[in-house]
N, C-alpha and C positions, 0 to 999 in steps of 0.2 A: 504494500500500500504506500509506504514511504517512497519507494522507487518511482511509482507512478506520479506521486505528488511532486517530487523533485524534477522528474522529467517534464511535467506540465509547466512548472515554473521556469525551467531553463528554455523550453520551447517558446513560452510566452515572451520572455525577454529577447530571444533570438528573432521572433517575428516583429518585435518593435524595431530592432536594428535593421533587418533585411526582410523583405516580403518574399516568402517561399513560393507563393503562387505565381510570381512573375515568370519563373522558369517554365511553369506549365502553360501559361498564356503564350509565351514566346514559342513554345513547342507546337501548340495548337495553331497558332497563326502562321507558322512557317510553311511556305508553299511546297517544300520538298516532302513533307509528310502529309499523308491523307488523313481523313477523319477516322478511317478504320484503324490506323496506327495509334491515334490518340485513344480510341476505344479500347484497344488491346492494352495500352499503358494503364488506363484506369482499371480495367479488369484485373491485370496483374497486381496492381496496388491493393485492390480489395482482397485478392487471394493471399497476398503477403500478410495483410492485416489479420485475416482469419487464421492463417497458419501460425503467426506469431502469438496470437491469443491461445491457440491450442497448445503450443509449446510451453507457454508460461503457465497454463493451467496444469499441464503434465508435471512441470517442475514443482509447483505448489503442492500437488497431490503426493508426489513421491517424497517431497521434503517432510510432509506430515507422517508418512509411513516409515520412511528410512531416514538416513542422515543427509545433510546437504552435500556431503562428499559423494554419496551414492548418486545423487541427481546429476552431478557434474561429470560422472563417469561416462554418461551417454555422449557428452560433448567431447570428452577425451577420445572415445572410441571412434567418433565421426571425423575427427581431425585428419587422420591419414587418408580417409576417403575424399575429403574436401581438397586436400593437397594434391592427390592424384588426379582428381577431376580438373582442377585448375591447370595442372601441368599438361594434361591430355588435350585440353581445349586451347592451350597456347596463350592463356591470359595472364600467366604469372611466371616467375622465375626467368624473366628476360632482362639481360644486362647488355646495354649497348647494341640492341637489336638482335641479339643472339640468345638462344636458350642456355641457361646456366644449369647444367646437369649436376654439378657438384653441390650447388646450393639446394637443389631439389632433393637429392639423395640424403644429404645431411638432415634436412628438415623432416623427411619421411622417416628416417631411422630414429630420430629423437622423438617424433610424435608416436611412433610404434612403441618405443621404450616407455614413454609416459602412459600410454594406453594400457600396456601390460601391467605396469606397477600400480595403476589405479585399480585394476581388477584384483591384484594381490592385496592391496590395502583394504579394499572393501570385502575381502574374503570370498570373492567369486572364484578365484583360483587360489588354492592352498599349496604352498611349497613345503615339501616334507624333508627338508634338509636344514642343517644349522639351527634346529629348534624353531624354525619359522612356523611350524604348525601348532605351537604351544598357544593356548588360550584363543583358539579360533572359534568360529561359530559352532562347530560340532561340540567342542568342549563346553562352551557356554550353554548350549542346548542340553547337554547331558547333566550339567550342574543344576539347570533350572528344573529338570524333572526330579532331581533329588530334593530341591527346595520345596516342591509341592507336598512333601511328606511332613513338613514342619508347619506348626500353627503359629501364626504371628499374633502378637497382642492386639494389633489394630483390628484383626478380624473377629475378635471375641466381642459379642454384644454385651453391654453392661446389664441389660435386663436378664440375660441368661444366668449371670453370676449370682443374682439375688435369690433364685429359687433353690 
């Protein structure tokens, strides 16, 4: 909620400084583009807004169920895919008009390492060496079933103790 509030405040002050709709008017009035191009632009803007809302609602829902780190794991996993698509389309990793393969492979390897370790950190992948499997989800689940056998003082109703 605070993110939306601050985003609205920053967007409001930006709109006072520069009119964001001027670019859209110029695009629409440009003779090189047809009205169908402008319609496609507006349609894509609406689709982008809907998909952004769905992504944000997904993040809020998973943050309530899991930890915030778990919700960002999806972003970590998608980063190598985004990097590969940008490289395949030729839109990124260009230096002085040529493709920079070294930069691409370094970014891809680092993003794969980050994705892998985010899965390890969130215990989706459990490594069974160097005691890295100690106190993982399986161990915590096993201890929680043992805890069910105990009665906690908070669970005892005060009315039951008087009889």
